N, C-alpha and C positions, 0 to 999 in steps of 0.2 A: 504494500500500500504506500510505502514511503517513496517509491520510485515513480508512481503514477502522477503525483501532484506536480513535480517539476516538469514532467513531460506535457501535461495538460496546459500548464502556464506557458511553456515555450510554444506550443501549437497555437494557443490563443493569440499570443503576441505576433507570431509570424502571419497569421490571418489579418490582424489589424494593420500590420505594416504594409499590406498589399493595397490598402485603400488609396483612392486618388488624393494626392496632396496638392492639386491645382486649386488656386484661389478663384479662378475665373469660373463663373457659372456656365454650365453647359446647356445649350438649348438643343433639345432632341426633337426633331420633327417639327410639325406645325407649319402653317403657311406663313409666308413673309407678309409683313404689314404693307398694304398697297399705298397707304398715306404717310409712310414714315418720312419721306423726303419733304412733303408739304408741312407736316407737323414740326419738323426740325427747323424749317425756315419761317414758321409763323411768328407773328409779333406776340410779345408777352401779353397775357390777359390782365386787364385792370379791373379790380373788384369795385362794385358800386360803393359809395360812401355809406358809413353807418350813422345812426342817429347820435349826435353829440349832445344836444339839449332838446327837451320837449317841454313846452309851456302851454298853459291855458290862460288866455287873456280876457279881461272884461273891458269892453270898449265904452266910450262916452255915451252911446245910445243904449247902453245896458245889454248889448248882445255879447255872446261868447264866441271866441274863435280859438282854434288850436293850431299851433305852429311847431313843427319839428325841424330844428336846425341840424344840418348834416355836418359830418367831420371834415369835408373838403372846404368849408366856409364859403362855398359858391352856390349851394343848393339848399332850399327849404321846401317843406311840404305844408301847404295851408289847407285846413279843413274848416268849413263854416259850421258844421255840426259834428258832434263827437264821433259818430259812426259813419259819416259820409266819406266818399272817395276823396283822397287828397289831390290837390292841384300842385303840380311841381313848379316851383319858382326858381329861376336861375339868375345869379349875379354875374356880370362880366368879370369882375375882380373881387377878391375878398374885401369886405367893408362897404361895398356899393349896395344899393337897393336890390332886392330880389324881385324879379318881374316876370310876368307871362300873361298874354292875352287879356289885358285890362286889369289884372291883379298886380298889386305891388305891396311889398313889406319893406319898410325902412327901419333900420335899427335891429337890435337883438338884446336879449336879456330881459330886464324887468319892464322896459318902456319901448313900445314900437308904434309906428304909424302905418295903418293898413288902408289900402284902397281896393275896393271890389267893384265890379261892373254895376252901374246903376246907383252907386252911393258916393258921397263925398269922402274924402280922407278922414279916417277916424283915429283918434289917439287911444291907445289901449295899454293897460297895465296888467302885469302878471299877479 
């Protein structure tokens, strides 16, 4: 029994030493990617901005509006009702008014001025 243990150990080590020592992954079979060249040359993907601040404002006419300011400082989403679809407003440069199709939001933070179609500019506070 004493002689079998070293022989079994030597046999196990010799089997393990026969394993592939190559660090490169091997691709076995499978079709080539037909879009590999296009994907390699594609422009990097830019993610949309995330919400930086979200405020509920009470305006001078006692109405409520909801504004989400985005992390790129050039985009804001305006909602005239809590559950309504947002209107995307865009500023040409950070710090300038956010505008789109008759809508305008000037400022950020606690005090803003809002213009919506059919109404005069309203001063609103968070």
